[in-house]
N, C-alpha and C positions, 0 to 999 in steps of 0.2 A: 466457411467464409472468413477471409482475413479481417482482422480487427484493425481499423484505421489508426486508433490511438497506439495500440501495441506496435504496429508497423512503424509509426513515427518514432517511438522509443528505440526500437531496434536500429533504425536509421541513424538516430542521434548517437548511439553508442558505437556504431560502426566507424565513426570518424576518429575514434581513439584506438591506437595500437596497443598501448599497454595499460595494465590495470591501475597503475598510479594515477594516470590521467582520468580513467573512469571513476576512480574514487573521488578525485577533485571535482568531477562533474556532478557526482552524487551529493557532495557537500554543497555545491552551488544550488542544486535542486532543493535542498533542505529549506531554502528561503521561500520556496513556492508552496510549502506545506500550509494548508488551511488550518490555523491553530485552534485547538480545542479551547473551549471556555475554561479559564483558570479554575473555576469552581468544580469542573469535572476532572481535574487532575487528582483523582482519588481512587481508592480500591475498586469501586464499582466499574470504572472504565479502564483499568490497567489490564494489559495482556499478560496472562500467565504463561510462563515458559520462555520468556525473553531474557537474554543476558542483560540487556539494558532495560530501563523503564520506558514503556510505551503505553500511551493512553489513546483510545479510539472511541469516538462517538459518531452517531449517525442520525440524520433526520430525514423524514419523508416529506417531500414537497411536490405537489401536483403529480403524484404517482411515481416520482423518481427519488432515488436516494442520493444524499450528499453527506460526505464524511468530513470530520475534523479530527485532528490528532496532534500529538506532541511526543517527544522523546528526549531523554537526557543525553543521547548519543547522536552526534551530527550526521554520521553516515546513515544511521537507521532512519533519521528524519528524511533524508533523501530517498531512501528505499520506500518508506511509507508514502512519500509524496508521489512516487511512481505508481504505487498500488492504487492510491486514491484517484490519480489521473486516469488510470485504466478502468476503474469501476464506477466512478460517480457519474451522476446524471443519467443513470439507467434505471429501468424498473427493477423491482426485487427479482423477478424471474430472469431477466437478462443477466443480472449479477450472478445468480445461482448457475446459469448456463455458461458463463464466461470461463474459458480455459486461459489462464494467465501464462501463455507460452513464452512471453517475452523474457521471463526470468531465466529460462534455460538458454534462449537464443542470444542474450547479451552476455552470457557466461557468468551471470551473477551467482548461480547455484554453486558452482565449483570454486568461486573466489570468496566465499564466506566461510567463516569458521562453522563447525557443526552446530554450536550453540546459537550463533547468529542465524544460521539457516533455519533452525527450529523455530526461532523467534519470528522469522518471516512467515513460515507456515502457520504459526499460531495467530499472527495478525490477519492473514488471509481468512483463516477459519472464523475469526471474530467478525470480520467484515461480512462474510457470508451468513453468519448467524443473525446479524442485524437484518440482512435481506430476507432471511427465512421468517423472522419475527414480523417484519412489515408485511410480508406476503400473507401470513396467517391472519393478520388484522384486516386485510382488504376484502 
């Protein structure tokens, strides 16, 4: 089943022909990032394996997960905003079952440096670990 949010993201990125415009769009998306509580910008919430510093937190509300995050790199903030948009407001199991195919479809994978690509994977892994932890508690 096609994922409505991911299809919207793919549609948005299809409006741009070149990657400089897509990077500009990502920078704009960084402003939509639900910011992590400043007291959570510490080692407990930092994503290991990222070139830049990224912090992610999650909360369970009415059986659905909502994320907050921050980064010291503006493009990374935009990427994390896309990840959050794709995953939040879902149950832990839905998050664990979601294939984030939009990353490949918008060409993000091949337009990131290997270290930044690893950081994206590490962020997704952490978001799924939160889902797994909340799933175990239910």
